[in-house]
C-alpha positions in Angstrom: 143.1 37.5 55.0 141.3 37.8 58.2 138.1 35.9 59.1 134.9 37.8 58.2 133.9 38.4 61.8 137.3 39.3 63.1 136.8 42.2 65.6 133.2 41.2 66.5 132.7 40.5 70.2 129.7 38.5 71.3 128.5 38.2 74.9 126.8 34.8 75.0 124.4 34.3 77.9 122.9 31.2 76.3 123.1 27.7 77.5 122.4 24.1 76.3 122.1 24.1 72.5 120.3 26.6 70.3 122.2 29.7 71.5 125.6 28.0 71.9 125.2 26.5 68.4 124.6 30.0 67.0 127.6 31.5 68.8 129.8 28.5 67.7 128.9 29.2 64.1 129.7 32.9 64.5 133.0 32.1 66.3 133.9 29.8 63.4 133.6 32.9 61.2 136.0 34.9 63.4 133.9 36.4 66.2 135.2 36.4 69.8 132.7 34.7 72.0 132.7 35.5 75.8 130.5 32.9 77.5 128.8 34.5 80.5 127.8 31.6 82.9 126.2 31.1 86.2 128.7 30.9 89.1 129.1 27.4 90.5 127.4 25.3 87.8 127.8 27.2 84.5 126.1 25.9 81.4 123.8 23.0 82.0 125.6 20.9 79.4 128.7 20.8 81.5 126.9 18.1 83.4 125.8 16.1 80.3 127.6 12.8 79.7 129.7 11.3 78.3 132.7 12.6 80.2 136.4 12.5 79.3 138.8 13.3 82.2 135.8 14.8 84.1 134.8 17.2 81.2 131.6 16.9 79.2 132.2 15.8 75.6 128.8 17.2 74.7 129.7 20.7 76.1 133.1 20.6 74.3 131.6 20.0 70.9 129.6 23.3 70.9 131.8 25.5 73.1 135.3 24.9 71.8 137.4 28.0 71.7 135.0 30.3 73.6 136.0 32.2 76.7 134.2 31.8 80.0 133.5 34.2 82.8 131.1 33.4 85.7 128.9 36.3 86.7 125.9 36.6 89.0 123.8 39.2 87.3 121.9 39.9 90.6 125.1 40.8 92.4 126.2 44.4 92.2 129.9 43.7 91.6 129.3 41.3 88.8 126.7 43.6 87.3 129.4 46.3 87.1 131.6 43.9 85.2 128.8 43.0 82.9 128.0 46.6 82.2 131.6 47.1 81.1 131.4 44.1 78.8 128.2 45.5 77.3 129.9 48.7 76.5 132.6 46.8 74.5 130.4 44.1 72.9 128.8 44.1 69.4 126.3 41.4 70.1 124.5 39.9 73.1 122.8 36.5 72.9 120.3 35.2 75.5 117.9 32.3 75.7 115.9 33.0 78.8 112.2 32.9 78.9 110.8 36.3 77.7 110.7 38.8 80.6 113.7 37.4 82.5 116.2 39.9 81.0 113.7 42.8 81.5 113.4 42.0 85.2 117.2 42.1 85.5 117.3 45.4 83.7 118.9 44.0 80.6 116.0 43.7 78.2 116.1 45.0 74.6 114.5 48.4 75.3 116.9 49.2 78.2 120.0 48.0 76.4 119.1 49.8 73.1 118.8 53.1 75.0 122.1 52.6 76.7 124.1 51.0 73.9 122.4 51.9 70.6 124.8 50.0 68.5 124.4 46.7 70.4 122.7 43.9 68.6 120.4 41.8 70.8 119.8 38.2 69.8 117.2 36.1 71.6 116.1 32.5 71.1 113.3 30.9 73.0 110.6 28.3 72.6 107.8 30.5 71.3 109.4 33.9 70.7 108.9 37.2 72.5 105.4 37.9 71.1 102.2 36.0 70.9 99.8 34.6 73.5 102.2 31.8 74.6 105.5 33.7 74.6 106.3 32.9 78.2 105.8 29.2 78.0 108.8 26.9 78.4 109.9 24.6 75.6 112.5 22.0 74.7 113.5 20.5 71.4 110.9 17.7 71.6 108.1 20.1 72.4 108.6 22.2 69.3 109.2 19.1 67.1 105.8 17.9 68.3 103.9 21.1 68.1 105.5 22.3 64.8 104.4 19.2 62.9 107.7 17.6 62.4 107.0 14.5 64.5 103.7 14.0 62.7 105.7 13.2 59.5 108.5 11.3 61.2 108.4 7.6 61.7 107.2 4.6 59.8 103.8 4.5 58.2 101.2 3.2 60.7 103.6 3.7 63.6 103.7 6.3 66.4 105.2 9.8 65.9 109.0 9.8 66.3 111.3 12.6 67.3 114.0 13.4 64.7 117.3 11.9 66.0 119.2 15.1 65.9 118.0 18.0 68.0 116.7 20.0 65.1 114.4 22.0 67.3 117.4 23.6 68.8 119.9 23.4 65.9 117.6 25.0 63.3 116.7 27.8 65.7 120.4 28.3 66.3 121.1 28.5 62.5 118.3 31.1 62.1 119.7 33.1 65.1 123.2 33.2 63.5 121.6 34.2 60.2 119.7 37.1 61.9 122.8 38.3 63.7 124.7 38.4 60.4 121.9 40.5 58.9 121.9 42.8 61.9 125.7 43.3 61.7 125.4 44.2 58.0 122.6 46.7 58.8 124.6 48.2 61.6 127.5 48.9 59.2 125.1 51.2 57.3 123.1 52.7 60.1 125.2 52.5 63.2 122.2 51.0 65.1 121.7 47.6 66.6 118.6 45.5 66.1 116.8 42.9 68.1 116.7 39.4 66.6 113.9 37.3 68.0 114.0 33.6 67.1 111.3 31.1 68.2 112.1 27.4 68.1 108.5 26.7 67.1 108.7 29.2 64.2 111.9 27.5 63.0 110.3 24.1 62.9 107.5 25.3 60.7 109.9 27.1 58.4 111.8 24.0 57.4 108.8 21.9 56.3 108.5 22.8 52.6 106.6 19.7 51.3 104.3 19.3 54.3 103.1 22.8 54.1 102.6 22.6 50.3 100.7 19.3 50.5 98.4 20.5 53.3 97.7 23.9 51.8 97.0 22.5 48.3 94.9 19.4 49.3 93.6 20.2 52.8 95.0 16.8 54.0 98.1 16.8 56.1 100.7 14.2 55.1 101.4 11.4 57.5 104.5 9.4 58.3 106.2 7.7 55.4 109.4 6.4 57.0 112.4 7.2 54.9 110.3 7.6 51.8 109.8 11.1 50.3 106.1 11.8 50.0 106.3 13.5 46.6 109.2 11.9 44.8 109.6 8.2 44.0 111.9 6.2 44.2 113.4 8.3 47.0 113.9 6.1 50.0 116.1 3.5 51.7 116.3 0.0 50.1 117.6 -3.3 51.5 120.6 -4.9 50.0 122.0 -8.3 51.0 124.0 -6.8 54.0 122.3 -3.6 54.9 120.5 -0.4 53.7 121.3 2.1 51.1 119.5 5.1 49.5 118.1 5.4 46.0 117.3 9.0 45.1 116.0 9.1 41.5 114.7 12.6 41.5 113.3 12.7 37.9 112.1 10.6 35.0 115.5 10.5 33.3 117.1 9.2 36.5 114.4 6.6 36.9 115.0 5.3 33.4 118.8 5.1 34.1 117.9 3.1 37.3 115.7 0.7 35.4 118.5 0.1 32.8 121.0 -0.5 35.7 118.7 -3.0 37.4 117.6 -4.6 34.1 113.9 -3.8 34.9 111.5 -3.0 32.1 109.6 -0.4 34.2 110.4 3.0 32.7 107.5 2.8 30.1 105.1 1.0 32.3 102.2 3.3 32.9 102.2 2.5 36.6 105.7 4.0 36.8 106.3 6.1 33.8 105.8 9.4 35.6 106.7 10.6 39.1 103.1 11.0 40.0 102.4 7.4 38.9 105.4 6.1 40.9 104.2 7.9 44.0 100.8 6.3 43.6 102.4 2.9 43.2 105.3 3.3 45.6 104.8 0.1 47.6 104.7 -2.1 44.5 107.7 -0.3 43.0 109.7 -0.8 46.2 109.0 -4.6 46.1 110.1 -4.8 42.5 113.3 -2.8 43.2 114.2 -4.8 46.3 113.7 -8.1 44.5 116.9 -6.9 42.7 118.8 -5.1 45.4 118.5 -8.0 47.9 120.7 -10.0 45.4 123.9 -8.1 46.1 125.7 -6.0 48.7 125.5 -2.3 49.7 129.0 -1.8 48.3 128.0 -3.3 45.0 124.9 -1.2 44.5 126.4 2.1 45.7 129.4 1.6 43.4 127.2 0.7 40.4 124.9 3.6 40.9 127.7 6.0 41.4 129.3 4.8 38.2 126.0 5.4 36.4 125.9 9.0 37.9 122.9 8.2 40.1 122.7 9.8 43.6 123.1 7.1 46.3 124.7 6.5 49.7 125.1 3.8 52.3 123.1 4.4 55.4 126.0 5.1 57.7 126.1 5.1 61.5 128.0 7.9 63.2 131.2 5.9 63.6 131.2 5.3 59.8 130.3 9.0 59.2 133.3 10.1 61.3 135.6 8.0 59.1 134.0 9.2 55.8 136.8 10.3 53.5 134.8 13.1 52.0 134.0 14.6 55.4 137.6 14.1 56.5 138.9 15.8 53.3 136.8 18.9 54.1 138.0 19.1 57.7 134.6 18.3 59.1 135.8 15.9 61.8 138.3 17.6 64.2 139.9 16.5 67.4 139.8 18.8 70.4 143.2 20.0 71.5 144.3 18.3 74.7 141.6 15.6 74.4 142.2 13.7 71.2 139.5 11.1 72.1 136.9 14.0 71.8 135.8 14.9 68.3 133.8 17.9 67.2 132.4 18.9 63.8 134.3 21.3 61.7 133.0 24.5 60.2 130.7 23.7 57.3 130.9 27.2 56.0 133.9 27.2 53.6 135.0 30.7 52.6 138.0 31.7 50.6 140.7 33.1 52.8 139.2 31.5 56.0 141.8 29.1 57.4 140.8 25.5 57.8 142.0 24.3 61.2 143.1 20.8 61.9 141.8 20.8 65.4 139.3 22.5 67.7 140.7 24.5 70.7 139.5 23.2 74.1 136.3 24.3 75.6 136.8 26.7 78.5 136.6 25.6 82.1 134.0 27.5 84.1 135.3 31.1 84.7 138.6 30.2 83.2 139.1 33.5 81.4 137.9 35.9 84.1 141.3 37.5 84.6 142.1 37.8 80.9 138.7 39.4 80.2 139.2 41.8 83.1 142.6 42.7 81.8 141.1 43.4 78.4 138.5 45.7 79.9 141.2 47.5 81.9 143.4 48.0 78.9 140.9 50.3 77.2 
């Protein structure tokens, strides 16, 4: 069986993270990604540390297996090459500020007239509409403005950026989802669509409980650390040698947890319902930790797993990269030619889609120019 997106060609003008994350996801599903980069410097992340043999490990993790051609879209000769690529492509991705592509003659309206079947995917800080469409943004900006930072961090502490770049990554996920929908629609209509993703929009879209609480009560939730604001116990807990997670998502699980810990709390009116437990979460945590501090993380995670209760050790990234479940699902892959570099595997598991045991190397800047030109000349 072939990969689902075999035969789909993507021209990827994006740089840094949101756009490259989207094109990497699409490439994992079989698309051919031609990365169109600035001559001389290329994608900004080529200069991001750490480096292995002079190559950025950061760049390699989100650009493995793509092709690279360097084109100056203000130069007549390179524009001619780009026009030929546009005629062959199924999708173009860009993450410039709104208006930049239009000034170069490559905006959605122009391209849709010239290439009606071409799908146009754009990701930017604030989107292509609205009063602030032209403003610049980075991951931290949209985490702050979208409300995510207001609910991240310890109670009473300052707002904290989420450790992963979810402003970029979530926008990249939505961009890939939009491109897939546009490809499906084109199969029926023959026409491409514009997919316009704003990083700020994406941040709001992922906050299910914060929106519900604010809309229903008129009071926005604050920072609660690792604790879930509407489910208890659902947080990190101290053991004798570290932290682990207790996630008792309903009353039945809480009763099982009380039995395991030999605590007579399940029928206590302060803890008998989830609403009561949320009201008394601080007291409940002290009672639970009076037990959990008496043994190790390994002891409690094993005991809870045996009882069928959701739990996990709080792992650092080195531990996560050795996790047998992740390894069994090919989620930690070496990059060919640089085994000390690791990249995440494809989290989308589809029957008939091969599971590789490595990632191909990321391209050097302009590495594939001749191969791409030969491909254009062959048709």
